[in-house]
C-alpha positions as CSV (number, residue, x, y, z in Angstrom):
1,X,-0.1,0.0,0.0
2,X,1.4,3.1,-0.8
3,X,2.4,5.6,2.0
4,X,0.2,9.0,2.1
5,X,1.5,11.9,0.5
6,X,1.1,15.5,0.8
7,X,-1.9,16.5,2.5
8,X,-3.8,19.2,0.7
9,X,-6.5,21.7,1.9
10,X,-9.0,19.4,0.7
11,X,-7.5,16.5,2.7
12,X,-8.0,19.0,5.6
13,X,-11.5,19.5,5.3
14,X,-12.0,15.7,5.1
15,X,-10.6,15.4,8.5
16,X,-12.7,18.3,10.0
17,X,-15.7,16.3,8.5
18,X,-14.5,13.2,9.8
19,X,-14.2,15.1,13.3
20,X,-17.6,16.2,13.5
21,X,-19.3,13.2,12.1
22,X,-17.2,11.0,15.2
23,X,-18.3,13.8,17.8
24,X,-22.1,13.6,16.6
25,X,-22.2,9.8,16.4
26,X,-23.2,9.5,13.0
27,X,-24.0,11.0,9.3
28,X,-27.8,12.1,10.1
29,X,-26.5,13.5,13.3
30,X,-23.6,15.6,11.6
31,X,-25.8,17.2,8.8
32,X,-27.3,20.0,10.9
33,X,-24.0,20.8,12.2
34,X,-21.8,20.5,8.9
35,X,-24.9,22.0,6.7
36,X,-24.5,19.7,4.1
37,X,-26.8,16.5,3.1
38,X,-25.7,12.9,4.6
39,X,-25.1,11.7,0.6
40,X,-22.4,14.7,0.7
41,X,-21.1,13.7,4.0
42,X,-20.8,9.9,3.1
43,X,-19.2,10.9,-0.5
44,X,-16.6,12.8,1.5
45,X,-16.2,9.8,4.3
46,X,-15.5,7.7,1.0
47,X,-12.9,10.1,-0.3
48,X,-11.2,10.1,2.9
49,X,-11.0,6.3,3.2
50,X,-9.7,6.0,-0.2
51,X,-7.3,8.8,0.1
52,X,-5.9,6.8,3.5
53,X,-6.3,3.2,2.3
54,X,-8.5,2.4,5.8
55,X,-12.4,1.9,6.4
56,X,-12.8,4.3,9.1
57,X,-16.4,3.3,10.1
58,X,-19.1,0.7,10.0
59,X,-22.4,2.5,9.3
60,X,-25.7,0.3,8.4
61,X,-28.4,-1.1,10.6
62,X,-26.1,-1.9,13.4
63,X,-25.5,2.1,13.8
64,X,-22.4,4.2,13.7
65,X,-19.1,2.4,14.6
66,X,-15.5,3.4,14.4
67,X,-13.1,0.7,13.1
68,X,-9.4,0.1,15.0
69,X,-8.1,2.1,12.3
70,X,-10.8,5.0,12.6
71,X,-9.7,5.5,16.2
72,X,-6.2,6.0,15.2
73,X,-6.9,8.2,12.6
74,X,-9.5,10.4,14.8
75,X,-6.9,11.1,17.2
76,X,-4.3,11.5,14.6
77,X,-6.9,14.2,13.4
78,X,-7.3,16.0,16.6
79,X,-3.4,16.4,16.6
80,X,-3.5,17.5,13.5
81,X,-6.1,20.1,13.5
82,X,-4.8,21.1,16.9
83,X,-1.5,22.0,15.7
84,X,-3.0,24.1,12.7
85,X,-5.0,26.1,15.2
86,X,-1.9,26.6,17.1
87,X,-0.1,27.6,14.2
88,X,-2.6,30.0,13.1
89,X,-2.9,31.7,16.9
90,X,0.8,32.0,16.6
91,X,0.8,33.6,12.9
92,X,-1.9,35.9,14.0
93,X,-0.1,37.1,17.2
94,X,2.7,37.7,15.3
95,X,0.9,40.5,13.5
96,X,-0.6,41.9,17.0
97,X,2.8,41.4,18.7
98,X,6.0,43.5,17.9
99,X,9.2,42.2,19.6
100,X,12.4,43.9,19.3
101,X,14.6,47.2,20.2
102,X,14.4,50.8,18.9
103,X,17.3,53.2,19.4
104,X,16.2,56.6,19.3
105,X,18.0,60.0,19.1
106,X,16.3,63.1,20.4
107,X,17.3,66.7,20.8
108,X,17.6,68.0,24.3
109,X,14.8,69.9,25.7
110,X,11.8,68.7,23.4
111,X,9.9,66.4,26.3
112,X,8.2,69.6,27.3
113,X,6.9,70.4,23.5
114,X,2.8,70.1,24.1
115,X,2.9,68.7,20.3
116,X,5.6,66.0,21.3
117,X,3.4,63.2,19.3
118,X,6.8,61.1,19.5
119,X,5.8,60.5,23.2
120,X,2.4,58.9,22.2
121,X,4.0,56.8,19.8
122,X,6.2,55.5,22.2
123,X,3.8,54.7,24.7
124,X,1.9,52.8,21.8
125,X,4.9,50.8,20.8
126,X,5.5,49.7,24.5
127,X,2.3,48.5,25.6
128,X,1.6,45.3,27.3
129,X,1.1,43.4,24.2
130,X,4.4,44.1,22.8
131,X,8.1,43.2,23.7
132,X,9.8,46.3,22.9
133,X,12.7,48.1,24.4
134,X,13.3,51.3,23.8
135,X,17.0,53.0,24.3
136,X,16.5,57.0,24.3
137,X,19.5,59.3,23.6
138,X,19.0,62.8,24.4
139,X,21.7,64.5,22.7
140,X,23.0,67.6,20.4
141,X,21.2,67.6,17.2
142,X,24.7,66.7,15.1
143,X,25.1,63.6,17.5
144,X,21.7,62.3,16.6
145,X,22.4,63.0,13.0
146,X,25.5,61.3,12.8
147,X,24.2,58.3,15.1
148,X,21.4,57.9,12.3
149,X,24.0,57.7,9.7
150,X,26.3,55.3,11.4
151,X,23.3,53.1,12.3
152,X,23.8,53.5,15.8
153,X,20.2,54.8,16.2
154,X,17.3,53.8,14.5
155,X,15.5,57.1,14.0
156,X,16.3,60.6,15.3
157,X,14.4,63.8,16.0
158,X,16.3,67.0,14.9
159,X,15.5,70.7,14.1
160,X,15.5,70.5,9.9
161,X,18.8,72.4,9.8
162,X,21.5,71.5,7.5
163,X,20.3,67.8,7.2
164,X,22.3,65.7,5.2
165,X,20.7,64.0,1.8
166,X,21.2,60.8,2.9
167,X,18.5,61.2,5.4
168,X,14.9,60.6,5.1
169,X,12.8,63.3,6.9
170,X,9.5,63.5,8.0
171,X,7.9,66.8,9.9
172,X,6.6,66.3,13.0
173,X,5.9,70.0,14.4
174,X,7.1,73.7,14.3
175,X,8.7,74.9,17.6
176,X,7.7,78.7,18.4
177,X,10.3,80.5,20.0
178,X,10.0,84.1,21.5
179,X,12.9,86.7,22.9
180,X,12.9,86.2,26.9
181,X,14.1,88.4,29.5
182,X,13.9,87.3,33.5
183,X,12.1,89.1,36.4
184,X,15.7,90.7,37.4
185,X,15.7,92.4,34.0
186,X,15.3,96.3,33.5
187,X,12.8,95.2,30.7
188,X,10.7,93.2,32.6
189,X,8.6,95.8,34.2
190,X,8.8,98.2,31.0
191,X,5.7,97.7,28.8
192,X,6.2,96.8,25.0
193,X,4.7,99.6,23.9
194,X,7.1,102.1,25.8
195,X,10.5,100.8,24.1
196,X,11.0,99.9,20.2
197,X,12.8,96.7,18.9
198,X,15.9,99.0,18.5
199,X,15.7,99.7,22.0
200,X,16.5,95.8,22.7
201,X,20.0,96.2,21.0
202,X,20.9,98.3,24.4
203,X,21.1,95.0,26.4
204,X,23.6,92.0,26.2
205,X,22.0,89.0,24.3
206,X,22.7,85.4,24.0
207,X,24.2,84.0,20.7
208,X,23.3,80.4,20.4
209,X,26.1,77.7,19.5
210,X,24.0,75.0,18.0
211,X,22.5,75.0,14.4
212,X,19.7,77.1,13.6
213,X,17.8,78.1,10.4
214,X,18.2,81.5,8.5
215,X,15.0,83.1,9.9
216,X,16.4,82.2,13.7
217,X,20.1,83.6,12.9
218,X,18.6,86.7,11.4
219,X,16.6,87.3,14.6
220,X,19.7,86.9,16.5
221,X,22.1,88.8,14.3
222,X,19.8,91.9,15.3
223,X,20.5,91.7,19.0
224,X,23.6,92.9,20.9
225,X,25.3,89.4,21.2
226,X,27.9,89.2,24.4
227,X,27.4,85.6,25.1
228,X,27.0,82.5,24.0
229,X,25.1,79.1,25.1
230,X,25.8,75.6,23.3
231,X,21.9,74.7,24.3
232,X,18.5,76.2,25.2
233,X,18.9,75.1,28.9
234,X,22.7,77.2,28.9
235,X,20.4,80.1,27.1
236,X,17.9,80.1,29.8
237,X,20.6,79.9,32.5
238,X,22.0,83.1,31.3
239,X,18.4,84.8,30.7
240,X,17.7,84.2,34.4
241,X,20.7,85.8,35.6
242,X,19.0,88.9,34.8
243,X,21.9,90.4,32.7
244,X,21.2,89.0,29.2
245,X,18.0,88.8,27.1
246,X,17.6,85.9,24.9
247,X,15.6,83.5,22.6
248,X,14.1,80.2,24.1
249,X,11.2,78.0,22.6
250,X,8.0,78.8,24.3
251,X,7.6,75.4,25.8
252,X,11.0,75.7,27.3
253,X,10.2,78.9,29.0
254,X,6.8,78.1,29.9
255,X,7.6,76.9,33.1
256,X,9.2,80.2,34.3
257,X,6.9,82.4,32.7
258,X,4.3,80.8,34.8
259,X,6.4,81.4,38.2
260,X,6.5,84.9,37.1
261,X,10.3,84.7,36.5
262,X,10.5,85.4,32.6
263,X,8.3,87.0,30.1
264,X,8.3,87.4,26.3
265,X,9.6,90.5,24.7
266,X,7.7,91.9,21.7
267,X,6.1,89.0,21.2
268,X,4.4,90.0,17.7
269,X,7.9,90.8,16.2
270,X,10.8,88.9,18.2
271,X,9.8,85.4,17.4
272,X,10.4,82.6,14.9
273,X,9.7,78.9,14.3
274,X,11.9,75.9,13.8
275,X,10.4,72.6,11.8
276,X,11.3,69.4,14.0
277,X,11.9,66.2,11.9
278,X,12.1,62.6,12.3
279,X,15.1,61.3,10.3
280,X,16.0,57.7,9.2
281,X,18.5,56.6,6.5
282,X,17.2,56.5,3.3
283,X,18.8,52.9,2.7
284,X,17.5,51.8,6.3
285,X,17.0,47.9,6.0
286,X,13.2,46.6,6.9
287,X,12.4,46.5,10.7
288,X,9.1,45.7,12.0
289,X,9.8,47.7,15.3
290,X,10.7,50.9,13.3
291,X,8.0,50.7,10.6
292,X,5.3,50.0,13.7
293,X,7.0,53.4,15.0
294,X,6.7,55.4,12.0
295,X,3.1,54.0,11.5
296,X,2.3,55.0,15.2
297,X,3.3,58.7,14.3
298,X,1.3,58.9,11.5
299,X,-1.6,58.1,13.6
């Protein structure tokens, strides 16, 4: 007798029908459960017996009874169908469970930005149904860019300033910045309508030593630049001394404005916006974790 060859979808369907017939106790009882006629069930059973090379059951006046081979095939069928269900469940779980790591670099001082939808995407990516480990690096924008280019970082969040063409970009939001002084500065209690923009040049201001778009550089060049800062936190330190005025992102200054320790000067004219983008390598390899993160950002 020839051994059973590769099983087809039709063979699996026959095994399912056989299982139902056995559990219903016969052809007639299985009609309702299967939704097919008794003659169709009989034909399917004959096809399965022919395919396997065994008589699986006795049917007639004596009722429905399994042969010894039928009992063995029933148990083997249970094992087969259980394995198929387990395989299907595992595959479906893969679609709903993401496993792996995400290395993300973010420019300093962005966590307080109200539109920081990166936070929401990370929250969804690290939900309990996923198995994702996030490694976050808070670094200056040039360090984030280098990390993405050399593959150390999967993605980065940086200002859209002087970006290499080898990076793909996705706009996230615009960050508004205003000119601020502290409560100890002479301009703090002077109403804006009592001074002009030219009046601001009398006071020492802060030059940033980090990349800025042209509009931001022009806003700084109009001031009396006598100090410098390597990042926004450094600029905030200098502003709080009461000796300097300087530009800060609105979300960075918000805590001191709320506490009455800073205020914006001439906000209708002394401001600029910096677009922030998410960067990845153009030639990056497919990665389920990164792809899922990018998809969550779209949402």
